[in-house]
C-alpha positions as CSV (number, residue, x, y, z in Angstrom):
1,X,-25.0,-9.3,12.0
2,X,-22.9,-12.4,11.6
3,X,-21.0,-10.8,8.7
4,X,-20.3,-7.7,10.8
5,X,-18.9,-9.8,13.7
6,X,-16.7,-11.7,11.3
7,X,-15.5,-8.5,9.6
8,X,-14.7,-7.0,13.0
9,X,-12.8,-10.0,14.3
10,X,-10.7,-10.3,11.2
11,X,-10.1,-6.5,11.1
12,X,-8.9,-6.5,14.7
13,X,-6.4,-9.3,14.2
14,X,-5.3,-7.8,10.9
15,X,-4.6,-4.4,12.6
16,X,-3.0,-6.1,15.7
17,X,-0.7,-8.2,13.5
18,X,0.5,-5.2,11.5
19,X,0.9,-3.0,14.5
20,X,2.7,-5.7,16.5
21,X,5.2,-6.5,13.8
22,X,6.0,-2.8,13.3
23,X,6.4,-2.1,17.1
24,X,8.5,-5.2,17.8
25,X,11.4,-4.1,15.5
26,X,12.9,-3.8,12.1
27,X,13.2,-7.6,11.4
28,X,9.6,-8.4,12.2
29,X,8.5,-5.4,10.2
30,X,10.6,-6.3,7.2
31,X,9.6,-10.0,7.3
32,X,5.9,-9.4,7.5
33,X,5.8,-6.7,4.8
34,X,8.0,-8.8,2.5
35,X,5.4,-11.6,2.8
36,X,2.5,-9.1,2.4
37,X,4.1,-7.5,-0.7
38,X,4.4,-11.0,-2.3
39,X,0.8,-11.9,-1.7
40,X,-0.6,-8.5,-2.8
41,X,1.5,-8.7,-6.0
42,X,0.2,-12.3,-6.5
43,X,-3.4,-11.0,-6.2
44,X,-2.7,-8.2,-8.7
45,X,-1.4,-10.8,-11.2
46,X,-4.5,-13.0,-10.5
47,X,-6.7,-10.1,-11.4
48,X,-4.8,-9.7,-14.7
49,X,-5.3,-13.4,-15.3
50,X,-9.1,-13.1,-14.8
51,X,-9.0,-10.3,-17.3
52,X,-7.7,-12.8,-19.9
53,X,-4.0,-11.9,-19.8
54,X,-1.0,-14.0,-18.7
55,X,1.5,-11.9,-16.7
56,X,4.8,-13.7,-15.7
57,X,3.6,-14.5,-12.2
58,X,6.5,-16.4,-10.6
59,X,9.3,-14.3,-12.2
60,X,7.4,-11.2,-11.2
61,X,7.1,-12.4,-7.6
62,X,10.9,-13.2,-7.5
63,X,11.9,-9.8,-8.8
64,X,9.4,-8.1,-6.5
65,X,10.8,-10.0,-3.5
66,X,14.4,-9.0,-4.4
67,X,13.5,-5.4,-4.9
68,X,11.9,-5.3,-1.4
69,X,14.9,-7.1,0.2
70,X,17.4,-4.7,-1.6
71,X,15.3,-1.7,-0.4
72,X,15.5,-3.0,3.2
73,X,19.3,-3.5,3.0
74,X,19.9,-0.1,1.3
75,X,17.6,1.6,3.9
76,X,19.7,-0.1,6.7
77,X,22.9,1.0,4.9
78,X,24.1,-2.6,4.4
79,X,24.2,-1.8,0.6
80,X,24.8,1.4,-1.3
81,X,21.9,2.8,-3.3
82,X,23.7,1.8,-6.5
83,X,23.0,-1.9,-5.6
84,X,19.6,-1.4,-7.3
85,X,21.5,-1.4,-10.6
86,X,22.2,-5.1,-10.1
87,X,18.5,-5.8,-10.4
88,X,18.2,-4.2,-13.9
89,X,19.1,-7.4,-15.7
90,X,16.2,-9.2,-14.0
91,X,13.8,-6.5,-15.2
92,X,14.9,-6.8,-18.8
93,X,15.0,-10.6,-18.5
94,X,11.1,-10.5,-18.6
95,X,11.3,-9.5,-22.3
96,X,13.5,-12.5,-23.0
97,X,11.5,-14.9,-20.8
98,X,8.3,-14.0,-22.8
99,X,9.9,-15.5,-25.9
100,X,9.7,-19.0,-24.4
101,X,6.2,-18.8,-23.1
102,X,4.2,-18.9,-26.3
103,X,1.3,-16.9,-24.8
104,X,-1.1,-14.6,-26.5
105,X,-0.6,-10.8,-26.1
106,X,3.1,-10.9,-25.2
107,X,3.4,-7.1,-25.1
108,X,0.5,-6.9,-22.6
109,X,1.9,-9.7,-20.5
110,X,5.3,-8.0,-20.2
111,X,3.7,-4.7,-19.5
112,X,1.4,-6.1,-16.7
113,X,4.3,-8.0,-15.2
114,X,6.3,-4.8,-14.8
115,X,3.2,-2.8,-13.9
116,X,2.7,-5.1,-10.9
117,X,6.2,-4.3,-9.7
118,X,5.6,-0.5,-10.1
119,X,2.1,-0.6,-8.6
120,X,2.7,-3.0,-5.7
121,X,6.4,-3.7,-5.0
122,X,7.8,-0.2,-5.2
123,X,5.2,1.3,-2.7
124,X,5.9,-1.6,-0.3
125,X,9.6,-1.1,-0.7
126,X,9.3,2.6,0.1
127,X,8.0,1.6,3.5
128,X,11.6,0.5,4.3
129,X,12.9,4.1,3.8
130,X,10.0,5.5,5.9
131,X,11.1,3.1,8.7
132,X,14.7,4.3,8.5
133,X,14.5,8.1,8.2
134,X,17.7,10.1,7.5
135,X,19.8,10.5,10.6
136,X,23.3,12.0,11.4
137,X,23.9,8.9,13.4
138,X,23.3,6.5,10.6
139,X,20.1,4.4,9.9
140,X,18.0,3.9,13.0
141,X,14.7,2.1,12.9
142,X,11.7,4.3,13.8
143,X,8.1,3.2,13.7
144,X,6.7,6.7,14.0
145,X,5.9,7.4,10.3
146,X,4.9,3.8,9.6
147,X,2.4,3.6,12.5
148,X,1.2,7.1,11.7
149,X,0.6,6.1,8.1
150,X,-1.6,3.1,8.9
151,X,-3.5,5.0,11.6
152,X,-4.2,7.8,9.2
153,X,-5.5,5.3,6.6
154,X,-7.7,3.5,9.1
155,X,-8.9,6.8,10.6
156,X,-9.6,8.2,7.2
157,X,-11.6,5.2,6.1
158,X,-13.6,5.2,9.3
159,X,-14.3,8.9,9.2
160,X,-15.2,8.8,5.5
161,X,-17.7,6.0,6.1
162,X,-19.3,7.6,9.1
163,X,-19.5,11.1,7.6
164,X,-20.5,9.7,4.3
165,X,-23.4,7.7,5.7
166,X,-24.6,10.7,7.7
167,X,-23.9,13.7,5.5
168,X,-22.9,12.3,2.1
169,X,-24.8,14.0,-0.8
170,X,-22.2,14.9,-3.4
171,X,-20.6,11.9,-5.1
172,X,-16.9,12.0,-5.3
173,X,-16.4,9.6,-8.3
174,X,-19.8,8.0,-9.0
175,X,-18.6,6.2,-12.1
176,X,-16.1,4.2,-10.1
177,X,-17.4,4.2,-6.6
178,X,-21.1,5.2,-6.2
179,X,-20.9,5.4,-2.4
180,X,-17.9,7.7,-1.9
181,X,-18.8,11.4,-1.3
182,X,-17.0,14.7,-0.8
183,X,-18.5,14.9,2.6
184,X,-17.0,11.5,3.5
185,X,-13.6,12.6,2.2
186,X,-13.7,15.7,4.4
187,X,-14.8,13.6,7.4
188,X,-11.9,11.3,6.8
189,X,-9.5,14.2,6.8
190,X,-10.9,15.6,10.0
191,X,-10.7,12.2,11.7
192,X,-7.1,11.7,10.5
193,X,-6.2,15.2,11.8
194,X,-7.6,14.3,15.2
195,X,-5.4,11.2,15.2
196,X,-2.4,13.4,14.2
197,X,-3.1,15.7,17.1
198,X,-3.1,12.8,19.5
199,X,0.1,11.4,18.0
200,X,1.9,14.7,18.6
201,X,1.7,14.0,22.3
202,X,2.6,10.4,22.0
203,X,5.7,10.8,19.8
204,X,6.5,14.5,20.7
205,X,6.3,15.2,17.0
206,X,5.4,18.4,15.1
207,X,1.7,18.7,14.5
208,X,2.4,20.7,11.3
209,X,4.3,17.7,9.9
210,X,1.9,15.0,11.1
211,X,-1.1,17.1,10.1
212,X,0.1,17.5,6.5
213,X,0.9,13.8,6.4
214,X,-2.6,13.0,7.6
215,X,-4.2,15.1,4.8
216,X,-1.9,13.7,2.1
217,X,-2.5,10.1,3.3
218,X,-6.3,10.5,3.3
219,X,-6.4,12.1,-0.2
220,X,-3.8,9.8,-1.8
221,X,-5.3,6.8,0.0
222,X,-8.7,7.6,-1.4
223,X,-7.3,7.9,-4.9
224,X,-5.5,4.6,-4.4
225,X,-8.8,3.0,-3.4
226,X,-10.5,4.4,-6.5
227,X,-7.7,3.2,-8.7
228,X,-8.1,-0.4,-7.4
229,X,-11.9,-0.1,-7.8
230,X,-11.4,1.0,-11.4
231,X,-9.3,-2.1,-12.0
232,X,-11.8,-4.4,-10.4
233,X,-14.8,-2.8,-12.2
234,X,-13.1,-3.2,-15.6
235,X,-12.6,-6.9,-14.9
236,X,-16.0,-7.4,-13.3
237,X,-15.0,-8.6,-9.8
238,X,-16.0,-7.3,-6.4
239,X,-12.9,-8.3,-4.4
240,X,-9.3,-8.9,-5.3
241,X,-9.3,-12.2,-3.3
242,X,-10.7,-14.0,-0.3
243,X,-7.8,-13.8,2.1
244,X,-9.8,-12.1,4.8
245,X,-13.5,-13.0,5.3
246,X,-15.6,-9.9,5.2
247,X,-12.8,-7.8,3.9
248,X,-11.9,-9.4,0.5
249,X,-8.3,-9.8,-0.5
250,X,-5.0,-8.2,0.7
251,X,-5.0,-5.9,-2.3
252,X,-8.3,-4.5,-1.1
253,X,-6.7,-3.8,2.3
254,X,-3.6,-2.2,1.0
255,X,-4.9,-0.3,-2.0
256,X,-4.7,3.0,-0.1
257,X,-1.1,2.4,1.0
258,X,0.0,1.9,-2.6
259,X,-0.5,5.6,-3.3
260,X,-0.1,7.0,0.2
261,X,3.4,5.4,0.7
262,X,5.1,7.2,-2.2
263,X,3.2,10.4,-1.5
264,X,4.3,10.8,2.1
265,X,7.9,9.7,1.2
266,X,8.2,12.6,-1.3
267,X,6.5,15.0,1.2
268,X,9.0,14.0,3.9
269,X,11.9,14.6,1.5
270,X,10.7,18.2,1.2
271,X,10.7,18.6,5.0
272,X,14.2,17.0,5.3
């Protein structure tokens, strides 16, 4: 009972902090998610360290931070998209930097450093472009897609849990996550579609668009959860960290977003 109360309190403050930063404006949104991207990337590198490898933690965090900042500035049209080319030397510098570290498995260390940027930083950076959708009037901050994304993830998780406990009989991916079921996945989609229907009245948005986004978010988010579970199971840990009592680490909280963010970005490009 005590654990449930702790989990609920931390979950409430976590959701309130995210929602508040997104609703206040672009600066609070960018500041919070920059910090979150750094901590999530640090947790990923920590998992790699527990597996016996030595990724370039601090150089990786610096490069990840710069990629997120450049993404925000490009999304707001302060920089042209070709500004990303200026970051290429930093990417290739990781190969040179490894020469001076004298660590075992240099090839794996470089690969994991860059994998962290691809796996964590790029999905977080894509959130900037979701927050500044294409417009004839230039970049204008909009919280519609970002708020919808997180609501769909949370609704999908809640629906999957409730339906899975009540009706779950057919395992979705038992080798990785014994508790996930196809019935739970379907329940998550139904719950997210209900939220999408409500949001059509709140934002005066097309249900076709929001409904498709909800389905894509739940499916890709579930895959993102399974991927992180695969990583943790291979290392032999339960949680990515201890940032949130009752919830594990930040990577545990954002594993769904890491696949859902790119997925809905490409879906929205199709609609645009």
